[in-house]
Residue frames relative to the residue before (quaternion, step in Angstrom):
aa qw qx qy qz dx dy dz
M 1.0000 0.0000 0.0000 0.0000 0.00 0.00 0.00
K 0.3950 -0.7372 0.4987 0.2276 3.58 -0.83 0.98
N 0.2829 -0.7409 0.5854 0.1683 3.54 -1.09 0.75
R 0.2538 -0.7882 0.5455 0.1294 3.56 -0.52 1.14
A 0.5159 -0.6520 0.4663 0.3023 3.56 -1.06 0.75
T 0.7105 0.4446 -0.2622 0.4783 3.59 1.06 -0.64
G 0.5752 -0.5554 0.3896 0.4570 3.58 1.23 -0.04
G 0.3455 -0.7714 0.5056 0.1732 3.53 -1.18 0.43
L 0.3491 0.7646 -0.4878 0.2359 3.59 1.20 0.29
V 0.0791 -0.8162 0.5723 -0.0009 3.56 -0.56 1.18
Y 0.8086 0.0691 0.0033 0.5843 3.54 1.03 -0.78
S 0.0769 -0.7724 0.6294 0.0356 3.51 -1.06 0.83
T 0.4890 -0.6683 0.4662 0.3114 3.59 -0.95 0.81
D 0.6265 0.5385 -0.3500 0.4415 3.60 1.13 -0.39
A 0.8367 0.2022 -0.0672 0.5045 3.57 0.76 -1.03
G 0.5265 -0.6170 0.4425 0.3825 3.64 1.13 -0.21
R 0.8153 -0.1859 0.1625 0.5237 3.62 -1.03 -0.76
M 0.2276 -0.7813 0.5747 0.0872 3.54 -1.02 0.92
C 0.4660 -0.6472 0.5323 0.2840 3.56 -1.18 0.67
P 0.4198 -0.7355 0.4668 0.2548 3.63 -0.70 0.96
T 0.6596 0.5259 -0.3048 0.4420 3.62 1.18 -0.51
C 0.8127 0.2292 -0.1161 0.5230 3.58 0.63 -1.09
R 0.3423 -0.7862 0.4466 0.2553 3.58 1.36 -0.16
R 0.4847 0.5923 -0.4753 0.4340 3.57 1.01 0.92
A 0.6532 -0.4708 0.3918 0.4452 3.53 -1.30 0.17
L 0.5965 -0.5938 0.3943 0.3689 3.62 -1.04 0.72
T 0.6409 0.5219 -0.3408 0.4481 3.61 1.03 -0.61
A 0.7629 0.3174 -0.1884 0.5309 3.60 1.18 -0.48
C 0.2978 0.7897 -0.4811 0.2371 3.57 1.30 0.39
I 0.2434 -0.7780 0.5641 0.1311 3.56 -0.93 0.96
C 0.5089 0.6656 -0.4150 0.3546 3.59 1.22 -0.24
R 0.7201 0.4617 -0.2510 0.4530 3.55 0.80 -1.04
Q 0.6523 0.5075 -0.3191 0.4638 3.58 1.10 -0.62
A 0.6794 0.5247 -0.2855 0.4263 3.57 1.07 -0.75
K 0.5790 0.5998 -0.3828 0.3981 3.60 1.16 -0.46
A 0.2108 -0.7646 0.5999 0.1054 3.52 -0.83 1.05
A 0.6281 -0.5070 0.4023 0.4320 3.56 -1.25 0.25
P 0.5237 -0.6443 0.4491 0.3301 3.61 -0.96 0.79
A 0.5453 -0.6176 0.4612 0.3293 3.51 -1.15 0.71
S 0.0088 0.8025 -0.5943 0.0526 3.56 -0.98 0.84
D 0.4307 -0.6915 0.5081 0.2796 3.56 -1.17 0.50
G 0.5993 -0.6018 0.3374 0.4060 3.57 1.30 0.15
I 0.6583 0.4644 -0.3122 0.5034 3.56 1.25 0.03
V 0.2713 -0.7480 0.5887 0.1426 3.54 -0.85 1.06
R 0.1787 -0.7996 0.5684 0.0746 3.56 -0.80 1.01
V 0.1191 -0.7851 0.6072 0.0261 3.58 -0.79 1.07
S 0.0742 0.7964 -0.5935 0.0898 3.56 -0.77 1.06
R 0.3679 -0.6851 0.5809 0.2404 3.54 -1.39 0.15
E 0.0351 -0.8013 0.5972 0.0011 3.57 -0.87 0.95
T 0.1210 -0.7820 0.6062 0.0800 3.53 -1.23 0.58
K 0.4902 0.6873 -0.4319 0.3175 3.61 1.19 -0.23
G 0.8537 0.1613 -0.1364 0.4760 3.50 -1.01 0.93
R 0.6514 0.5071 -0.3029 0.4762 3.56 1.27 0.31
G 0.5613 -0.6382 0.3732 0.3720 3.58 1.16 0.45
G 0.7109 -0.4601 0.2592 0.4645 3.59 1.08 0.66
K 0.5579 0.5925 -0.4004 0.4212 3.58 1.25 -0.08
S 0.3721 -0.7485 0.5063 0.2121 3.59 -0.91 0.87
V 0.1062 -0.7615 0.6387 0.0302 3.51 -1.21 0.75
T 0.3282 -0.7169 0.5821 0.1988 3.56 -1.00 0.86
V 0.1416 -0.8139 0.5631 0.0208 3.57 -0.67 1.18
V 0.1284 -0.7844 0.6056 0.0390 3.57 -0.88 1.02
K 0.0171 0.8080 -0.5843 0.0738 3.58 -0.56 1.21
G 0.7293 0.4638 -0.3161 0.3913 3.54 -1.30 0.38
L 0.4739 0.6533 -0.4640 0.3652 3.59 1.19 0.34
A 0.2317 -0.7871 0.5586 0.1212 3.58 -0.62 1.11
L 0.3380 0.7343 -0.5035 0.3050 3.56 0.47 1.29
Q 0.5389 -0.5721 0.4986 0.3655 3.55 -1.22 0.47
E 0.7029 -0.5000 0.3179 0.3935 3.59 -1.21 0.44
P 0.6828 0.4709 -0.3291 0.4513 3.68 0.77 -0.82
A 0.6566 0.4948 -0.3129 0.4755 3.59 0.99 -0.78
L 0.6453 0.5181 -0.3266 0.4566 3.58 1.01 -0.74
V 0.6318 0.5196 -0.3266 0.4735 3.58 1.05 -0.74
Q 0.6384 0.5297 -0.3101 0.4645 3.59 1.03 -0.82
L 0.6587 0.4996 -0.2939 0.4797 3.58 0.96 -0.92
G 0.6309 0.5355 -0.3236 0.4589 3.57 1.04 -0.80
K 0.6470 0.5086 -0.3164 0.4719 3.55 1.01 -0.78
Q 0.6477 0.5103 -0.3168 0.4687 3.59 0.99 -0.76
L 0.6512 0.5056 -0.3182 0.4680 3.59 1.01 -0.80
K 0.6421 0.5239 -0.3212 0.4583 3.59 0.94 -0.85
T 0.6503 0.5108 -0.3028 0.4739 3.58 1.01 -0.86
A 0.6594 0.5083 -0.3108 0.4586 3.60 0.93 -0.90
C 0.7232 0.4269 -0.2378 0.4880 3.61 1.02 -0.76
G 0.3571 -0.7569 0.4744 0.2728 3.56 1.21 -0.40
S 0.6390 0.4866 -0.3397 0.4894 3.55 1.05 0.78
G 0.5824 -0.5773 0.4427 0.3627 3.54 -1.32 0.00
G 0.0817 0.7945 -0.6002 0.0425 3.50 -1.31 -0.11
T 0.2611 -0.7553 0.5761 0.1717 3.53 -1.29 -0.26
V 0.2527 -0.7147 0.6210 0.1993 3.52 -1.38 0.16
K 0.2086 0.7764 -0.5743 0.1546 3.54 -0.67 1.08
D 0.8545 0.0743 -0.1013 0.5041 3.54 -1.06 0.89
G 0.6982 -0.4912 0.2723 0.4440 3.59 0.98 0.83
V 0.6371 0.4852 -0.3237 0.5040 3.59 1.27 0.32
I 0.2546 -0.7495 0.5907 0.1565 3.57 -0.96 0.88
E 0.0889 -0.7803 0.6184 0.0295 3.59 -0.86 0.99
V 0.0737 -0.7721 0.6311 0.0117 3.56 -0.84 1.07
Q 0.4593 -0.7065 0.4721 0.2589 3.54 -0.79 1.10
G 0.7603 0.3314 -0.2778 0.4847 3.55 -0.94 0.95
D 0.5440 -0.5983 0.4829 0.3359 3.54 -1.39 0.16
H 0.1944 0.7945 -0.5406 0.1968 3.59 0.10 1.31
A 0.1842 0.8344 -0.5064 0.1158 3.59 1.11 0.57
V 0.6567 0.5113 -0.3148 0.4562 3.63 0.92 -0.86
L 0.6707 0.4931 -0.3009 0.4653 3.60 0.90 -0.89
V 0.6604 0.5042 -0.3025 0.4671 3.55 0.96 -0.88
M 0.6435 0.5115 -0.3238 0.4684 3.61 0.94 -0.80
D 0.6582 0.4965 -0.3168 0.4690 3.62 0.88 -0.83
F 0.6525 0.5236 -0.3131 0.4495 3.57 0.91 -0.88
L 0.7037 0.4652 -0.2691 0.4648 3.57 0.85 -0.95
Q 0.6268 0.5199 -0.3420 0.4689 3.61 1.08 -0.63
K 0.6274 0.5153 -0.3310 0.4809 3.61 1.07 -0.68
Q 0.6614 0.4893 -0.3011 0.4822 3.61 1.15 -0.61
G 0.5984 -0.6116 0.3425 0.3881 3.61 1.26 -0.09
W 0.4856 0.6641 -0.4358 0.3650 3.60 1.23 0.22
T 0.3853 -0.6442 0.5938 0.2898 3.59 -1.26 0.43
V 0.0484 -0.8392 0.5399 -0.0443 3.58 -0.47 1.23
K 0.0800 -0.7670 0.6360 0.0282 3.54 -1.13 0.86
R 0.4097 -0.6579 0.5702 0.2722 3.50 -1.21 0.60
A 0.1147 -0.7995 0.5874 0.0516 3.60 -0.71 1.03
G 0.7461 0.3615 -0.2800 0.4839 3.57 -1.16 0.51
G 0.7367 -0.4416 0.2992 0.4158 3.53 -1.33 -0.28
């Protein structure tokens, strides 16, 4: 069993689920409230990557200055519009497949300033 440096408390009978970062109850967590929207220059960059994915291409969307819940919702809308899977992690939306044109059109209709990045 691995020993975590931050402790491993996940659930307490007193408070329920615990935040692994601040070690408070999720209802009283200060980590999620303290996070501000990431700094951005106002331009959303859409690119295609294949590195580390076994040759499979992924459309990557960076530069969105949104909070995490809004980013997850936008990622879900993009995946639905493209008809494929994907994920949202570290402020970056990844959509499986080469859907850069569809993603750019969708974001422009939403009012974002979009640029094609990479090759």
